[in-house]
GUNULUM-239270 format. One record per residue (C-alpha): residue in three letters; y, x negated, z negated. Coordinates in steps of 0.5 Angstrom, whole numbers, plus 2048, in hexadecimal, padded with zeros to 3 digits. Each point is the difference from the previous one (the first is absolute). Example, Ala and Ser with C-alpha at 12.3 -4.5 7.8 and 13.67 -1.06 7.14 Angstrom:
BEGIN
+------+-----+-----+-----+
| rest |   Y |   X |   Z |
+------+-----+-----+-----+
|  ala | 7F7 | 7E7 | 7F0 |
|  ser | 807 | 7FE | 802 |
+------+-----+-----+-----+
//
This chain:
BEGIN
+------+-----+-----+-----+
| rest |   Y |   X |   Z |
+------+-----+-----+-----+
|  met | 859 | 70A | 858 |
|  asn | 7F9 | 802 | 802 |
|  gly | 7FE | 807 | 7FE |
|  leu | 7FA | 7FD | 7FC |
|  leu | 804 | 7FC | 7FC |
|  arg | 805 | 804 | 7FB |
|  asp | 804 | 7FE | 7FA |
|  ala | 7FE | 805 | 7FB |
|  leu | 7FB | 805 | 7FF |
|  asp | 802 | 807 | 802 |
|  asp | 800 | 806 | 7FD |
|  asp | 7F9 | 802 | 803 |
|  asp | 7FD | 7F9 | 7FE |
|  leu | 803 | 801 | 7F9 |
|  thr | 7FD | 807 | 7FF |
|  leu | 7F9 | 7FE | 803 |
|  leu | 800 | 7FA | 7FC |
|  val | 801 | 803 | 7F9 |
|  asp | 7FC | 806 | 802 |
|  ser | 7FA | 7FB | 801 |
|  leu | 802 | 7FD | 7F9 |
|  ala | 800 | 807 | 7FD |
|  ala | 7F9 | 801 | 803 |
|  gly | 7FD | 7F9 | 7FE |
|  glu | 800 | 7FE | 807 |
|  cys | 804 | 7FA | 801 |
|  asn | 7FE | 7F9 | 7FE |
|  leu | 805 | 7FA | 800 |
|  leu | 7FE | 7FA | 804 |
|  leu | 805 | 7FA | 7FD |
|  gly | 801 | 7F9 | 803 |
|  ala | 803 | 7F9 | 7FF |
|  glu | 806 | 802 | 804 |
|  leu | 803 | 803 | 7FA |
|  asp | 805 | 7FC | 7FC |
|  val | 7FF | 800 | 7F8 |
|  trp | 807 | 801 | 7FC |
|  gly | 801 | 7FC | 7FA |
|  ala | 803 | 803 | 7FA |
|  asp | 807 | 7FD | 802 |
|  gly | 7FF | 804 | 806 |
|  ser | 7FF | 7FA | 805 |
|  arg | 7FB | 801 | 805 |
|  arg | 7FA | 7FB | 803 |
|  asn | 7FA | 801 | 804 |
|  ile | 7FA | 7FD | 7FD |
|  ala | 7FC | 7FF | 806 |
|  gln | 806 | 7FC | 804 |
|  gly | 802 | 7FC | 7F9 |
|  leu | 7F8 | 7FE | 800 |
|  ala | 800 | 7FE | 807 |
|  arg | 806 | 7FC | 7FF |
|  glu | 7FD | 7FC | 7FA |
|  leu | 7FA | 7FF | 804 |
|  ala | 803 | 7FD | 806 |
|  glu | 805 | 7FB | 7FC |
|  gln | 7FA | 7FD | 7FC |
|  ile | 7FD | 7FE | 807 |
|  gly | 806 | 7FF | 803 |
|  leu | 800 | 805 | 805 |
|  thr | 806 | 803 | 804 |
|  leu | 800 | 808 | 800 |
|  asp | 803 | 803 | 806 |
|  asp | 801 | 808 | 802 |
|  thr | 7F8 | 801 | 802 |
|  ala | 7FE | 7FD | 7F9 |
|  thr | 7FB | 805 | 7FC |
|  leu | 7FD | 7FF | 7F9 |
|  pro | 7F9 | 800 | 803 |
|  ala | 802 | 7FA | 805 |
|  val | 803 | 7FC | 7FB |
|  ala | 7FB | 801 | 7FB |
|  gln | 7FB | 7FE | 805 |
|  glu | 804 | 7F9 | 801 |
|  phe | 800 | 7FF | 7F9 |
|  cys | 7F9 | 801 | 7FF |
|  glu | 7FE | 7FB | 806 |
|  ala | 805 | 7FB | 7FD |
|  lys | 7FE | 801 | 7F8 |
|  gly | 7FA | 804 | 800 |
|  glu | 7FE | 807 | 7FE |
|  asp | 7FF | 7FF | 7F8 |
|  lys | 807 | 7FD | 800 |
|  leu | 803 | 806 | 804 |
|  arg | 7FD | 805 | 7FC |
|  leu | 802 | 7FD | 7F9 |
|  arg | 807 | 7FF | 803 |
|  val | 800 | 807 | 803 |
|  arg | 7FE | 803 | 7F9 |
|  asp | 805 | 7FC | 7FC |
|  phe | 806 | 802 | 805 |
|  ile | 7FE | 807 | 7FF |
|  arg | 800 | 800 | 7F9 |
|  ala | 807 | 7FD | 7FF |
|  ala | 803 | 804 | 805 |
|  glu | 7FD | 807 | 7FD |
|  ser | 805 | 803 | 7FC |
|  glu | 802 | 807 | 7FD |
|  pro | 802 | 805 | 805 |
|  his | 807 | 801 | 800 |
|  pro | 801 | 808 | 7FF |
|  asp | 804 | 801 | 806 |
|  ser | 7FB | 7FC | 804 |
|  ile | 7FC | 803 | 806 |
|  phe | 7FA | 7FF | 7FC |
|  ser | 803 | 804 | 7FA |
|  lys | 802 | 806 | 805 |
|  leu | 7F9 | 800 | 803 |
|  ala | 7FC | 800 | 7F9 |
|  arg | 804 | 806 | 7FF |
|  leu | 7FC | 804 | 806 |
|  pro | 7F9 | 803 | 7FF |
|  phe | 7FC | 7FB | 804 |
|  ala | 7F9 | 800 | 7FD |
|  ile | 7FE | 7FB | 805 |
|  val | 803 | 7F9 | 802 |
|  val | 7FE | 7FB | 804 |
|  thr | 804 | 7F9 | 800 |
|  thr | 7FF | 7FA | 804 |
|  arg | 805 | 7FD | 7FB |
|  his | 7FD | 7FB | 7FB |
|  asp | 805 | 801 | 7FA |
|  his | 800 | 805 | 7FB |
|  thr | 807 | 803 | 800 |
|  phe | 7FE | 807 | 802 |
|  asp | 7FB | 800 | 7FB |
|  lys | 805 | 7FF | 7FB |
|  ala | 805 | 805 | 803 |
|  leu | 7FA | 805 | 7FF |
|  val | 7FF | 7FF | 7F9 |
|  ala | 808 | 800 | 7FF |
|  ala | 800 | 807 | 803 |
|  gly | 7FA | 802 | 7FB |
|  lys | 7FA | 800 | 804 |
|  ser | 7FA | 7FC | 7FF |
|  pro | 7FE | 7FD | 806 |
|  ser | 7F8 | 7FD | 802 |
|  ile | 801 | 7F9 | 803 |
|  val | 7FA | 7FF | 805 |
|  ala | 800 | 7FA | 805 |
|  tyr | 7FC | 7FE | 806 |
|  asp | 7FC | 7FA | 7FF |
|  ile | 7FE | 7FD | 806 |
|  ala | 7FB | 7FB | 7FC |
|  ala | 7FD | 806 | 7FD |
|  gly | 7F9 | 802 | 802 |
|  gly | 801 | 807 | 7FF |
|  met | 805 | 806 | 801 |
|  pro | 806 | 800 | 7FB |
|  arg | 7FF | 805 | 7FA |
|  leu | 805 | 805 | 800 |
|  pro | 801 | 804 | 7F9 |
|  pro | 7FD | 807 | 800 |
|  leu | 803 | 804 | 806 |
|  arg | 802 | 806 | 7FB |
|  ser | 804 | 7FB | 7FC |
|  ile | 804 | 7FF | 806 |
|  ser | 807 | 804 | 800 |
|  ala | 807 | 7FF | 801 |
|  lys | 801 | 7FE | 7F8 |
|  lys | 7FA | 7FC | 801 |
|  pro | 801 | 7FD | 807 |
|  leu | 7FB | 7FB | 803 |
|  val | 803 | 7F9 | 803 |
|  phe | 7FC | 7FD | 805 |
|  tyr | 801 | 7F9 | 801 |
|  leu | 7FE | 7FF | 807 |
|  cys | 801 | 7F8 | 801 |
|  gly | 7FE | 7FE | 7F9 |
|  asp | 803 | 7FF | 7F9 |
|  pro | 801 | 7F9 | 7FF |
|  val | 803 | 801 | 7F9 |
|  asn | 7FA | 803 | 7FD |
|  asn | 7FA | 7FD | 805 |
|  leu | 802 | 7FA | 804 |
|  gln | 7FA | 800 | 805 |
|  ser | 802 | 807 | 802 |
|  leu | 806 | 7FD | 803 |
|  ile | 801 | 802 | 808 |
|  ile | 807 | 7FC | 803 |
|  thr | 7FE | 7FC | 805 |
|  glu | 800 | 801 | 808 |
|  tyr | 7F8 | 7FE | 7FF |
|  glu | 7FF | 805 | 7FA |
|  met | 803 | 806 | 804 |
|  val | 7FC | 7FF | 805 |
|  lys | 7FA | 7FF | 7FC |
|  phe | 802 | 806 | 7FC |
|  val | 800 | 805 | 806 |
|  arg | 7F9 | 7FD | 802 |
|  lys | 7FD | 802 | 7F9 |
|  val | 804 | 806 | 7FF |
|  ser | 7FD | 803 | 807 |
|  lys | 7F9 | 7FD | 7FE |
|  lys | 801 | 803 | 7F9 |
|  glu | 7FE | 7F9 | 7FD |
|  pro | 803 | 803 | 7FB |
|  ala | 803 | 807 | 802 |
|  ile | 806 | 803 | 7FF |
|  pro | 7FE | 806 | 7FB |
|  asp | 7FE | 807 | 805 |
|  phe | 805 | 804 | 7FB |
|  leu | 806 | 7FB | 802 |
|  arg | 7FE | 801 | 807 |
|  thr | 800 | 807 | 800 |
|  lys | 806 | 801 | 7FC |
|  ile | 804 | 7FB | 805 |
|  ser | 7FD | 804 | 806 |
|  glu | 801 | 807 | 7FD |
|  asn | 807 | 7FF | 7FD |
|  arg | 807 | 7FF | 802 |
|  ser | 802 | 7F9 | 7FE |
|  leu | 807 | 7FD | 7FE |
|  leu | 800 | 7F9 | 803 |
|  val | 806 | 7FB | 7FC |
|  gly | 800 | 7F9 | 802 |
|  phe | 7F9 | 800 | 803 |
|  gly | 802 | 7FB | 805 |
|  val | 7FF | 805 | 806 |
|  pro | 802 | 7FA | 805 |
|  lys | 7FA | 7FC | 7FE |
|  trp | 7F9 | 800 | 804 |
|  his | 7FC | 800 | 7FA |
|  thr | 804 | 806 | 7FD |
|  arg | 7FD | 804 | 807 |
|  val | 7F9 | 7FE | 7FE |
|  ile | 800 | 802 | 7F9 |
|  leu | 803 | 806 | 802 |
|  glu | 7FB | 801 | 805 |
|  glu | 7FA | 7FE | 7FB |
|  leu | 803 | 805 | 7FA |
|  gly | 802 | 806 | 805 |
|  lys | 7F9 | 801 | 804 |
|  lys | 800 | 807 | 801 |
|  val | 7FC | 804 | 7FC |
|  gly | 802 | 806 | 803 |
|  gly | 805 | 803 | 804 |
|  pro | 807 | 7FD | 803 |
|  ala | 804 | 7FB | 7FC |
|  lys | 805 | 804 | 7FB |
|  leu | 808 | 7FE | 801 |
|  ser | 802 | 7FA | 7FC |
|  trp | 806 | 7FC | 7FF |
|  ala | 802 | 7F8 | 7FF |
|  leu | 806 | 7FE | 7FD |
|  gly | 805 | 7FA | 801 |
|  glu | 7FB | 7FD | 805 |
|  leu | 806 | 7FE | 805 |
|  glu | 802 | 7FA | 7FB |
|  ala | 7F9 | 7FD | 801 |
|  phe | 801 | 801 | 808 |
|  arg | 807 | 7FC | 7FF |
|  arg | 7FD | 7FA | 7FD |
|  ile | 7FC | 7FF | 806 |
|  gly | 806 | 7FE | 804 |
|  asp | 808 | 800 | 7FF |
|  pro | 801 | 804 | 7F9 |
|  ala | 807 | 802 | 803 |
|  arg | 7FE | 804 | 806 |
|  lys | 801 | 807 | 7FF |
|  ala | 7FB | 803 | 805 |
|  pro | 7F9 | 7FF | 800 |
|  arg | 7FC | 7FC | 805 |
|  met | 7FB | 803 | 805 |
|  thr | 7FA | 7FD | 7FC |
|  asp | 803 | 804 | 7FA |
|  val | 800 | 806 | 803 |
|  glu | 7F9 | 7FF | 803 |
|  thr | 7FE | 7FF | 7F9 |
|  val | 803 | 807 | 7FE |
|  lys | 7FD | 803 | 805 |
|  phe | 7F9 | 7FD | 7FF |
|  tyr | 800 | 803 | 7F8 |
|  asp | 803 | 807 | 803 |
|  arg | 7FA | 801 | 805 |
|  gln | 7FB | 7FC | 7FC |
|  phe | 801 | 803 | 7F9 |
|  ala | 806 | 805 | 800 |
|  ile | 804 | 7FC | 7FC |
|  lys | 808 | 801 | 801 |
|  thr | 804 | 7F9 | 7FF |
|  val | 806 | 801 | 7FC |
|  ile | 805 | 7FA | 800 |
|  gly | 806 | 802 | 7FC |
|  asp | 801 | 7FD | 7F9 |
|  thr | 7F9 | 801 | 7FC |
|  lys | 803 | 801 | 7F9 |
|  glu | 805 | 806 | 803 |
|  asn | 7FA | 803 | 803 |
|  val | 7FB | 800 | 7FA |
|  glu | 806 | 803 | 7FC |
|  ala | 800 | 805 | 805 |
|  ile | 7F9 | 802 | 7FF |
|  leu | 801 | 7FF | 7F8 |
|  ala | 806 | 805 | 801 |
|  arg | 7FC | 805 | 804 |
|  trp | 7FA | 800 | 7FB |
|  arg | 804 | 801 | 7FA |
|  glu | 803 | 806 | 804 |
|  gln | 7F9 | 803 | 803 |
|  ala | 7FB | 7FE | 7FB |
|  pro | 7FD | 805 | 7FC |
|  pro | 802 | 800 | 7F8 |
|  glu | 7FC | 7FD | 7FB |
|  glu | 7FD | 806 | 7FD |
|  asp | 7FC | 800 | 7F9 |
|  val | 7F9 | 801 | 803 |
|  glu | 7FD | 803 | 7F9 |
|  glu | 806 | 805 | 7FF |
|  arg | 7FB | 806 | 802 |
|  pro | 7F9 | 800 | 804 |
|  tyr | 801 | 7FF | 808 |
|  val | 7FA | 800 | 804 |
|  phe | 800 | 7FD | 807 |
|  ile | 7FA | 803 | 804 |
|  ser | 7FE | 7FC | 806 |
|  tyr | 7FB | 803 | 805 |
|  cys | 7FD | 800 | 807 |
|  ser | 804 | 805 | 805 |
|  asp | 7F9 | 804 | 801 |
|  asn | 800 | 802 | 7F8 |
|  val | 806 | 804 | 7FF |
|  ala | 7FC | 805 | 7FD |
|  arg | 7FD | 7FC | 7FB |
|  ala | 807 | 7FC | 7FE |
|  glu | 803 | 807 | 7FF |
|  ala | 7FA | 802 | 7FB |
|  leu | 801 | 7FA | 7FD |
|  arg | 808 | 801 | 800 |
|  asp | 7FF | 807 | 7FD |
|  ala | 7FC | 7FD | 7FA |
|  leu | 805 | 7FB | 7FE |
|  val | 806 | 805 | 801 |
|  arg | 7FC | 805 | 7FB |
|  gln | 800 | 7FA | 7FB |
|  gly | 807 | 7FF | 801 |
|  ile | 800 | 7FA | 804 |
|  glu | 805 | 7FF | 805 |
|  cys | 7FD | 7FD | 807 |
|  phe | 802 | 7FD | 806 |
|  trp | 7FC | 802 | 806 |
|  asp | 803 | 7FF | 807 |
|  gln | 7FF | 807 | 802 |
|  glu | 806 | 802 | 7FC |
|  arg | 804 | 7FA | 7FF |
|  leu | 801 | 7FD | 807 |
|  asp | 804 | 801 | 806 |
|  his | 7FB | 7FE | 805 |
|  gly | 806 | 7FF | 805 |
|  asn | 803 | 7FB | 7FC |
|  glu | 7FE | 7F9 | 7FE |
|  trp | 7FB | 802 | 7FA |
|  arg | 7FE | 7F9 | 7FD |
|  pro | 805 | 7FF | 7FC |
|  glu | 7FF | 806 | 7FD |
|  val | 7F9 | 7FF | 7FF |
|  ala | 801 | 7F9 | 7FD |
|  lys | 805 | 803 | 7FB |
|  ala | 7FB | 805 | 7FE |
|  ile | 7FB | 7FB | 7FE |
|  arg | 805 | 7FC | 7FC |
|  arg | 802 | 806 | 7FC |
|  ala | 7F8 | 803 | 7FF |
|  thr | 7FC | 800 | 7FA |
|  ala | 7FA | 800 | 803 |
|  phe | 7FE | 800 | 808 |
|  val | 7FA | 804 | 802 |
|  leu | 7FC | 7FE | 806 |
|  leu | 7FB | 805 | 803 |
|  val | 7FA | 7FD | 802 |
|  thr | 7FD | 804 | 806 |
|  pro | 7FB | 7FF | 806 |
|  glu | 806 | 801 | 804 |
|  leu | 804 | 7FA | 7FD |
|  his | 7FA | 7FC | 800 |
|  ala | 800 | 801 | 807 |
|  arg | 807 | 7FE | 801 |
|  trp | 800 | 7FA | 7FB |
|  gln | 7FF | 7FB | 805 |
|  glu | 806 | 803 | 804 |
|  arg | 805 | 7FE | 7FB |
|  ser | 802 | 807 | 7FF |
|  glu | 806 | 802 | 7FC |
|  ala | 7FC | 801 | 7FA |
|  phe | 7FE | 7F9 | 800 |
|  arg | 807 | 7FE | 801 |
|  glu | 802 | 804 | 7FA |
|  thr | 7FA | 7FD | 7FC |
|  arg | 803 | 7F9 | 801 |
|  trp | 807 | 802 | 7FD |
|  ala | 7FD | 803 | 7FA |
|  ile | 7FC | 7FA | 7FF |
|  asp | 806 | 7FC | 800 |
|  glu | 803 | 805 | 7FA |
|  ala | 7F9 | 800 | 7FC |
|  met | 801 | 7FA | 7FD |
|  ala | 806 | 801 | 7FD |
|  arg | 7FD | 807 | 7FD |
|  pro | 7FB | 802 | 7FB |
|  ser | 7F9 | 800 | 802 |
|  gly | 7FE | 806 | 804 |
|  phe | 806 | 801 | 804 |
|  leu | 7FC | 7FF | 807 |
|  arg | 7FA | 806 | 7FF |
|  pro | 7FC | 801 | 807 |
|  ile | 7FC | 806 | 7FF |
|  arg | 7FA | 803 | 804 |
|  val | 801 | 808 | 800 |
|  asp | 7F8 | 801 | 800 |
|  asp | 7FA | 7FD | 800 |
|  gly | 7FE | 801 | 807 |
|  val | 805 | 7FA | 802 |
|  pro | 7FC | 7F9 | 800 |
|  pro | 804 | 7FB | 7FC |
|  phe | 803 | 7FA | 805 |
|  arg | 804 | 7FA | 7FE |
|  leu | 807 | 800 | 801 |
|  ser | 800 | 7F9 | 802 |
|  glu | 7FB | 7FB | 803 |
|  asp | 804 | 7FA | 7FE |
|  lys | 7FC | 7FE | 7F9 |
|  asp | 807 | 7FD | 7FE |
|  asp | 804 | 807 | 801 |
|  pro | 800 | 804 | 7F9 |
|  leu | 800 | 806 | 805 |
|  gly | 7F9 | 7FF | 801 |
|  lys | 7FE | 800 | 7F8 |
|  ile | 804 | 806 | 7FF |
|  thr | 7FB | 806 | 7FD |
|  gln | 800 | 807 | 803 |
|  lys | 800 | 805 | 7FC |
|  val | 7FB | 806 | 802 |
|  val | 804 | 807 | 7FF |
|  lys | 7FD | 806 | 802 |
|  ser | 804 | 806 | 803 |
|  asp | 800 | 804 | 7FA |
|  gln | 801 | 7FA | 7FB |
|  leu | 807 | 7FF | 803 |
|  asp | 804 | 804 | 7FA |
|  gln | 7FC | 7FB | 7FB |
|  phe | 802 | 7FA | 804 |
|  ala | 807 | 802 | 800 |
|  ala | 800 | 801 | 7F8 |
|  asp | 7FD | 7F9 | 7FF |
|  leu | 805 | 7FD | 804 |
|  leu | 805 | 804 | 7FC |
|  ala | 7FD | 7FE | 7FA |
|  ala | 800 | 7F8 | 802 |
|  tyr | 807 | 800 | 802 |
|  glu | 802 | 803 | 7F9 |
|  ala | 7FC | 7FB | 7FC |
|  arg | 804 | 7FB | 803 |
|  leu | 807 | 803 | 7FE |
|  pro | 801 | 7FC | 7F9 |
|  asp | 7FF | 7FA | 803 |
|  ala | 804 | 801 | 807 |
|  arg | 806 | 802 | 7FC |
|  ala | 7FF | 7FB | 7FA |
+------+-----+-----+-----+
//
């Protein structure tokens, strides 16, 4: 088989994927090709079932090349747009069910994805997230709306409170947002490219900067290529390696389902994704590959720790400010506060981001040293920027005061940490601490921690 097509994720893939999950740098892109499992263990594909039902109602005979957008377009022309929307909504409502605990949805829901982008119309994965003890925020792109979709507060988005973004609308809750026909797909691409309305910049940035796991995302389809291009416009640097699972099943539906080798067009499609988006296509059993990811996550993931057991401060700083960071660390240590800073805790010859992410999750406070050097590098998206973004994800689950930006002396002019008016980083107050006040700052930090202990241990 072509070298780009593999049956399973190899050991290096699993390690890299799980490390990215641990660092909060892996998104889930979930598509309609993934089957739903019923309570009895039976499997069905909602998109295929909907295509068959729409076709039957207009007397259309399906062949191997038929797709849901094409069938929906035929139905729309025969019955009208309103009847199509109502029929899709009613079908989705009837088809939705509680996810089977052994389904791919349930297994994916146990992994720490903070960002989920889906082209599905059903809410099966939302229910799987809730069953896994998570609290997802549901946002849908509304092609009929005049403004950008409103996201929850960015600092509230985390693995425990993931954002699920419905890229093709949510007909169950907003009928007019539905994107399903070929014409609507073309209209969607045009509107997104013109930002009428735009996909939120936050989401674009996460897709372009992070790795992604694509599951049932419909890689062979033309609109998937365009959607990824719109979502993955480069903010900076080369694309990071991502993975697409189970896509050969979709390739096989194009022609003879019995053939064992991919067609040349299939291979060329895989080459396109490998070259354009650095996406590896894995064609083996999707459930087995997801189970392998979950098993590796359970082996490698940092154990859940009681973050309130003792004070633990993560110090984030620009590499030009080692002396100031060391002075802050010494002041904290004098108060009996354990600190994490990379000069002591990291082996810079190895992959360091999982260790940083683990330390941030454990921390009881995150102190960011705001300096002229940091100011100069902020727009370059330095490592301090990435660390702070990770801290924001943790902050909403912690008591107030977790994130503490400080300016170490009066000579540093204030600057906004973000120019995005909807970004909570831009609203954070920077405390001014003179060099001779570091001991008092450390004492205040310890006092604030101790004041929370009764509540934290209740």
